[in-house]
GUDRENNU-624172 format. One record per residue (C-alpha): residue in three letters; z negated, y, x negated. Coordinates in pm, whole numbers, plus 50000, padded with zeros to 5 digits. Last residue first. Example, Ala and Ser with C-alpha at 12.3 -4.5 7.8 and 13.67 -1.06 7.14 Angstrom:
2
SER492864989448633 ALA492204955048770 
***
This chain:
406
UNK232750724752398 UNK236490730952436 UNK235780766052638 UNK232750778952461 UNK235080770552105 UNK238210787652258 UNK235600817852360 UNK234390819951992 UNK237560820851862 UNK238220850852087 UNK235500875551980 UNK236350866251617 UNK239940878651666 UNK238760906351823 UNK236390914251571 UNK239560913651292 UNK241280933651539 UNK238170957751556 UNK238250960351157 UNK241930973351128 UNK245220957951079 UNK247920985251067 UNK248390980150715 UNK249580944250801 UNK247180909950794 UNK247960871350883 UNK245830851551098 UNK247020818351046 UNK245920784551271 UNK246370750651091 UNK248540724651123 UNK248950683551047 UNK245480680650900 UNK245230668050594 UNK244670693450316 UNK247180676450100 UNK249260665650362 UNK249510699850517 UNK250740711950191 UNK253540691050191 UNK253960704050573 UNK254730739050449 UNK257300753150695 UNK254060768850845 UNK252800733750950 UNK251310748751287 UNK249610777551451 UNK250310815851428 UNK248240845051574 UNK248230869351859 UNK245500883052003 UNK246070897352330 UNK242460875252515 UNK245280849752658 UNK246670851852341 UNK243680833152137 UNK243630808052393 UNK246620795352333 UNK246930796851963 UNK243470777752009 UNK245680750352210 UNK248360749451940 UNK245620748751651 UNK244380714251835 UNK240980720351963 UNK238280693851811 UNK236790713151525 UNK238210746451479 UNK240870754651203 UNK241110782650986 UNK243860798050739 UNK243410832950661 UNK246530853950526 UNK246530894350351 UNK246450885349984 UNK244010866949821 UNK242640861249455 UNK239490842149443 UNK240960811749605 UNK239170804449914 UNK241720786950133 UNK241630765750463 UNK238750777350632 UNK237180752850867 UNK235460765651175 UNK233190746051406 UNK230350770151391 UNK231140802451434 UNK229920828551143 UNK232590811750914 UNK234630835151120 UNK233440866551079 UNK232850861050669 UNK236270852050638 UNK237290877850854 UNK235650906550649 UNK236660893350327 UNK240310890150442 UNK240360922950567 UNK238270937250265 UNK241510923950036 UNK243840939350234 UNK242780971350256 UNK241900971449867 UNK245690964449881 UNK247220988650077 UNK245421019549935 UNK246261015449501 UNK249240998649699 UNK251171032749776 UNK250861050750159 UNK254221066850115 UNK255331033649917 UNK254971014050230 UNK257271037650436 UNK259831042150161 UNK260031007450175 UNK260711003750549 UNK263441034050493 UNK265181010550213 UNK264860979150443 UNK266371000750728 UNK269061010850527 UNK269670975850425 UNK269870962150811 UNK272230986350870 UNK274880974650605 UNK274440936150645 UNK277240931150433 UNK280840926150507 UNK282700898250369 UNK281470878650005 UNK278340892949871 UNK277480875149559 UNK280460889349335 UNK279260922049457 UNK276530920449252 UNK277530911449009 UNK280790917248862 UNK283980913849040 UNK285990878649080 UNK289320863448976 UNK291410843849220 UNK293920818749088 UNK297590806049219 UNK298120816449568 UNK296990852549412 UNK293880871549458 UNK292630900549198 UNK289190916949180 UNK287350898449433 UNK283960901149625 UNK284400925149879 UNK286570897850093 UNK286130859450084 UNK283930836249880 UNK280820819449893 UNK278040817749617 UNK280160830049323 UNK279600818848989 UNK276480823248804 UNK276610834048381 UNK277130872148483 UNK273800868048748 UNK271750855948474 UNK272790887348210 UNK272240907748474 UNK268560898948524 UNK268090885648885 UNK266510897549188 UNK267810881249526 UNK267070903249846 UNK266950899450189 UNK268330913250480 UNK268790897150829 UNK265870905351036 UNK265020942750957 UNK262350964250765 UNK258120964050780 UNK257940943650466 UNK258100904650613 UNK261490911750794 UNK262790925150441 UNK263110892050308 UNK262040886549949 UNK263250866749599 UNK262610870149200 UNK264630855048987 UNK264030860648618 UNK260380868448686 UNK258720877548386 UNK255490897348612 UNK256110929748374 UNK260030926948442 UNK259850916848787 UNK257010944548863 UNK255250938649205 UNK253060957749393 UNK250830937349592 UNK250320937949992 UNK254090943350163 UNK255820925249844 UNK253770896549829 UNK254350873650140 UNK258120870450093 UNK257640873249678 UNK259000832949616 UNK259300836749260 UNK262220817349062 UNK261440814548654 UNK263480804048394 UNK262350776048130 UNK262350780347742 UNK259240761547727 UNK258080795147609 UNK260010808847875 UNK257610790348143 UNK254310794547995 UNK254940834147968 UNK256190831048331 UNK252940810248464 UNK251000835948319 UNK252580864248498 UNK253370842948813 UNK249480838348820 UNK249630828449230 UNK247820851049491 UNK246480827549712 UNK246820835550111 UNK246510800850212 UNK249490793450430 UNK251840821050328 UNK250760815050000 UNK251640844449715 UNK254020847949426 UNK255280814249552 UNK257160793149272 UNK259590775149105 UNK259870767448746 UNK262700762248605 UNK264370740048322 UNK261640719248255 UNK263290684448000 UNK260890697147707 UNK258120691347976 UNK255580708248187 UNK253210693648469 UNK250420697148198 UNK250920740248146 UNK251240745248544 UNK248050722248577 UNK246560745748243 UNK247630778148417 UNK245550767848771 UNK247360771949085 UNK244360781549380 UNK243760760849726 UNK240020761149645 UNK240000723649608 UNK242600730249327 UNK246220727249419 UNK248560699749234 UNK251770714248990 UNK254690692049190 UNK257600678248948 UNK261310674849105 UNK263760654548918 UNK267460661348858 UNK269810638948955 UNK272790667049020 UNK273720663949383 UNK270840648549527 UNK268440668949307 UNK270230699949442 UNK269560688549800 UNK265650683649705 UNK266110720649534 UNK267220737049827 UNK264200719650015 UNK261710728749834 UNK261720768149818 UNK262630775650160 UNK260020746850276 UNK257320773750135 UNK255410758349869 UNK251990757749814 UNK251980720149603 UNK254120740549281 UNK257130737249167 UNK258410727648843 UNK262380717148806 UNK263290689348569 UNK266480681848397 UNK267350642748421 UNK271020643748549 UNK272470682848492 UNK271070714948575 UNK273370747448508 UNK275950752748716 UNK274670733648963 UNK271440752148983 UNK272910789048910 UNK275330791349240 UNK273570763949428 UNK269920768949410 UNK270760804849309 UNK272500810349648 UNK269900787449829 UNK267170808049685 UNK268750843349824 UNK269350820550153 UNK265820814550217 UNK264670853150121 UNK266900868950365 UNK270940876050478 UNK271120882350110 UNK271750917249906 UNK271960912549526 UNK269480936749281 UNK270260929048915 UNK273220955649001 UNK270560983249066 UNK269670985748737 UNK266260978948476 UNK264530961248798 UNK260890978148871 UNK260380960449195 UNK260580994949402 UNK262601009549200 UNK265500987849251 UNK265310982749593 UNK265611018849627 UNK268531021149398 UNK269580993549710 UNK269251010249944 UNK271121039349782 UNK274411013149785 UNK274211011650124 UNK273611050150230 UNK276551060249996 UNK278781031850123 UNK277981046350442 UNK278631081350363 UNK282081075250190 UNK282641053450505 UNK282691079150750 UNK284361104550505 UNK287671083950516 UNK289051067950197 UNK286921031850280 UNK287221001450041 UNK283341005049940 UNK281861005350327 UNK282180996950688 UNK281661025150909 UNK278711038251087 UNK277181071350979 UNK275781089751255 UNK274641070251574 UNK274401037651395 UNK272841054351071 UNK270561073251302 UNK269371041051475 UNK268881024251139 UNK266941050051024 UNK265181056651372 UNK264111019851367 UNK262951020851038 UNK260821052651055 UNK259431043051412 UNK257921014051213 UNK258650982751256 UNK256630951151294 UNK256070922351029 UNK257560890851085 UNK255570849951035 UNK252710869150777 UNK252650895250997 UNK251190872251247 UNK247810890351365 UNK248940910651652 UNK246320926051827 UNK247780940252122 UNK245570957252404 UNK244810935352686 UNK245910927653005 UNK247640894952929 UNK249620914352638 UNK249740950152619 UNK251510979852423 UNK251001006252184 UNK251740984551960 UNK255560978051996 UNK256081015151929 UNK254621010551545 UNK253591048051420 UNK251161047751588 UNK248881020951399 UNK249111037151091 UNK246641060351220 UNK243471048351023 UNK246081040650714 UNK246131073050661 UNK249161099650686 UNK250931092651004 UNK255121091050946 
***
């Protein structure tokens, strides 16, 4: 691994490629981050030297694979500041983690008339599962509004709560606006009301330090591929007492104690929620990604992101016709914008011709798009490999698009 952010680009093989004859400027890490060599090497080494199925094998390879898999769980525990490894459940992604909570905790503990509080900023993955539970239980979904700057205020959360609020589910960082939400304040308000708190940390974990106990999160979820790890692996953190009170989400091998035709008994968490062969290599890749990120430290990564956001705001607003979406005081590494008279998809196509990769669309946040009054935005999102030169390339490409569509 390189020793500084200035050299980090060299750790990512894909960033050495060219697109349309130009240096690749990858500004879509909010959708999926690229992978450093450390992650690729860790997964390759596992497949070449240690691969076997885990937990019940009595032979050396299986024991080694089990140690690596459970070691990955311990690394996630430490990364999140959880109290015990048993509070970490591996899933195939954050979406499955939220669905697990909705189906297991939700169907067990929610009844008609209960309320779940969401924010306007939520990703579909933190909306649709609760709508599905609403259809089955008769609960009510209440939505906290945002300010014109795209912020969520504690007083608005408090105003939306009622004695029937059972859960507040919110993003830690908005995937569209980059807003860093006041999770700690919201959790304190929710707990005072007797409600639990679920935090979607997908856009946070690569950019801001996370300590689930300090935040007051009862549930915290994220996906490995957003933090330089592989796809197909996600994390659900939940307090031990909460997990103990949840029934299995899926049934199958390795999550049972005893199976008879008459009755099945289940293991304690987290095994209760990890039916079947788990994503072993992916968990090992995730552990390598966490090691990689922690090798830099958030005292370096967070200011790096904030500086890039400020620079991008400055450069883009200097272009006539550009409109920024989301100008909250506290933002992470996401900048959404539009160019007058140009559809975001067309804008993204022009940028691609210049080697600049951004995302365009509703970003799985259609209710937020309705509030913003647009069908879609262009979105540039940053990584530890993003440089000021990348922001300059973004500005240049947007100016070219403006000229083309003038």
